[in-house]
C-alpha positions as CSV (number, residue, x, y, z in Angstrom):
1,M,15.5,6.5,13.5
2,R,14.7,9.6,11.7
3,E,11.0,10.0,10.6
4,Y,10.1,11.9,7.5
5,P,7.1,12.5,5.3
6,L,6.5,10.5,2.0
7,N,6.3,12.3,-1.3
8,I,2.7,11.8,-2.0
9,S,2.7,13.3,-5.6
10,A,5.5,10.6,-6.6
11,E,3.2,7.8,-5.1
12,V,0.3,9.1,-7.1
13,E,2.4,9.5,-10.2
14,Y,3.7,6.0,-9.8
15,A,0.2,4.7,-9.6
16,R,-0.9,6.7,-12.7
17,R,2.1,5.3,-14.7
18,W,1.7,1.5,-13.7
19,A,-2.1,1.2,-12.9
20,F,-2.8,-0.5,-16.2
21,S,0.4,-2.2,-16.7
22,R,3.1,-3.9,-14.7
23,N,6.7,-2.5,-13.7
24,P,9.1,-5.2,-14.9
25,S,11.1,-4.6,-11.7
26,F,8.6,-6.4,-9.7
27,Y,6.9,-9.8,-10.2
28,D,3.3,-9.7,-11.2
29,F,1.3,-11.6,-8.5
30,N,-2.0,-11.9,-10.2
31,D,-1.6,-15.6,-10.8
32,L,-0.5,-16.1,-7.2
33,G,-3.6,-14.5,-5.4
34,G,-3.6,-11.1,-6.6
35,D,-1.2,-8.1,-7.2
36,C,-3.0,-5.5,-5.2
37,T,-0.9,-5.1,-2.1
38,N,2.4,-5.6,-4.3
39,F,1.2,-2.6,-6.2
40,V,0.3,-0.5,-3.2
41,S,3.8,-1.2,-1.6
42,Q,5.4,-0.2,-4.9
43,C,3.5,3.1,-4.8
44,I,4.5,3.7,-1.1
45,Y,8.2,2.7,-2.0
46,A,8.1,5.3,-5.0
47,G,7.0,7.9,-2.6
48,G,10.3,7.5,-0.7
49,A,9.7,4.7,1.9
50,V,12.9,2.6,2.7
51,M,12.6,-1.1,2.9
52,N,12.6,-2.9,6.0
53,Y,14.7,-6.0,5.6
54,T,13.8,-7.7,8.8
55,R,13.2,-11.4,8.0
56,D,9.7,-12.6,8.4
57,V,8.3,-9.4,9.8
58,G,9.6,-6.7,7.6
59,W,8.5,-4.8,4.4
60,Y,10.7,-5.4,1.4
61,Y,11.0,-6.8,-2.0
62,V,14.1,-8.2,-3.7
63,S,12.5,-10.9,-5.9
64,L,9.6,-13.4,-6.1
65,N,11.5,-15.7,-3.6
66,D,13.0,-13.0,-1.4
67,R,10.2,-10.7,-0.1
68,A,8.4,-9.9,3.1
69,A,5.0,-11.2,3.5
70,A,4.0,-7.6,4.3
71,W,5.0,-6.5,0.8
72,T,2.2,-8.7,-0.9
73,G,-0.2,-9.9,1.7
74,V,-3.2,-7.7,2.8
75,E,-3.2,-8.7,6.5
76,Y,0.6,-8.8,6.8
77,F,0.8,-5.2,5.3
78,Y,-1.9,-3.9,7.8
79,R,0.1,-5.4,10.8
80,F,3.5,-4.0,9.5
81,I,2.1,-0.6,8.9
82,T,0.2,-0.2,12.0
83,K,2.7,-1.8,14.3
84,N,6.0,-0.8,12.7
85,R,8.4,1.0,15.1
86,G,11.6,0.6,13.0
87,A,12.6,1.4,9.4
88,G,10.1,1.8,6.6
89,P,6.6,3.2,6.4
90,F,4.2,3.3,9.4
91,G,0.7,4.5,9.9
92,E,-2.4,4.1,11.9
93,E,-6.0,3.0,11.2
94,V,-8.4,5.9,10.8
95,H,-12.2,6.4,10.0
96,I,-12.7,6.5,6.3
97,S,-13.9,10.1,6.7
98,K,-10.4,11.0,7.6
99,S,-8.8,9.3,4.5
100,A,-6.3,11.4,2.6
101,V,-4.3,11.0,-0.7
102,G,-1.5,8.4,-0.2
103,D,-3.5,6.3,2.2
104,V,-4.4,2.7,1.9
105,I,-8.0,1.4,2.1
106,Q,-8.5,-2.3,2.6
107,L,-11.8,-4.0,1.6
108,G,-13.1,-7.1,3.4
109,G,-16.0,-9.5,3.8
110,S,-16.8,-12.2,6.3
111,A,-13.5,-14.2,5.7
112,G,-11.3,-11.1,6.4
113,F,-9.8,-8.4,4.4
114,Y,-8.8,-9.2,0.8
115,H,-8.0,-6.1,-1.3
116,S,-5.7,-3.0,-0.9
117,L,-6.2,0.1,-2.8
118,L,-4.1,3.4,-2.7
119,V,-6.2,6.7,-2.3
120,T,-5.2,8.9,-5.4
121,S,-7.7,11.7,-5.0
122,L,-10.5,13.0,-3.0
123,C,-13.5,13.9,-5.2
124,G,-16.3,13.9,-2.7
125,E,-15.2,10.5,-1.7
126,P,-11.9,8.6,-1.9
127,C,-10.8,7.6,-5.5
128,V,-8.3,4.8,-5.7
129,A,-5.9,3.0,-7.8
130,A,-5.3,-0.8,-7.7
131,H,-4.0,-3.9,-9.2
132,S,-5.8,-7.3,-9.7
133,F,-8.7,-5.3,-10.9
134,D,-6.8,-2.4,-12.5
135,A,-7.9,0.9,-11.7
136,F,-6.8,4.6,-11.4
137,D,-9.0,7.4,-9.7
138,R,-11.9,4.8,-9.5
139,P,-14.6,6.0,-6.9
140,L,-14.5,3.8,-3.9
141,S,-18.2,3.6,-4.1
142,S,-18.0,1.6,-7.3
143,Y,-16.6,-1.5,-5.3
144,S,-18.6,-4.0,-3.8
145,F,-17.5,-5.0,-0.1
146,E,-18.9,-5.7,3.3
147,K,-16.4,-3.8,5.3
148,L,-13.4,-1.5,5.0
149,R,-10.5,-0.1,6.8
150,C,-8.5,3.0,6.2
151,I,-4.7,3.1,6.9
152,H,-3.3,6.5,7.2
153,I,0.3,6.4,6.3
154,I,2.0,8.9,8.5
155,G,5.2,8.6,7.0
156,A,8.5,6.6,7.2
157,R,11.5,6.0,9.2
158,K,15.1,5.4,8.4
159,C,18.3,5.0,10.2
160,C,20.4,8.1,10.3
161,S,23.1,6.5,8.1
162,Q,20.6,5.9,5.3
């Protein structure tokens, strides 16, 4: 496996382009529980991450009926990114004060984490892009939540033949 950094500018540009609309190449999950993690995954993919097609535990999207839970599910995304040792994006949970552009913030409450946001700028605080509640460069402080976690996306891995 070869590790490489993601193109954060491409992630942010993708977020800017699609924050208030939907890329027709991907299903819109708003009617199936929300589109937030799907949108964050698209942004990371646009930044150059390769998909991990490992059934059940990978991170990939082919269609509505052929995708990994980590592509669209908040908790599954967190587990994949923080535990991934194979192909695809990987990262670690860090304190919010260490958040960087291109990282992912997840919001939660007493029932668990429920919303994923992409950090698009740091203007004294993280500003984010999201779907479900469409936003681009929205200040994190404008959200209401009980807890949060920040996932620093370190980079991605791919096979040497990719």
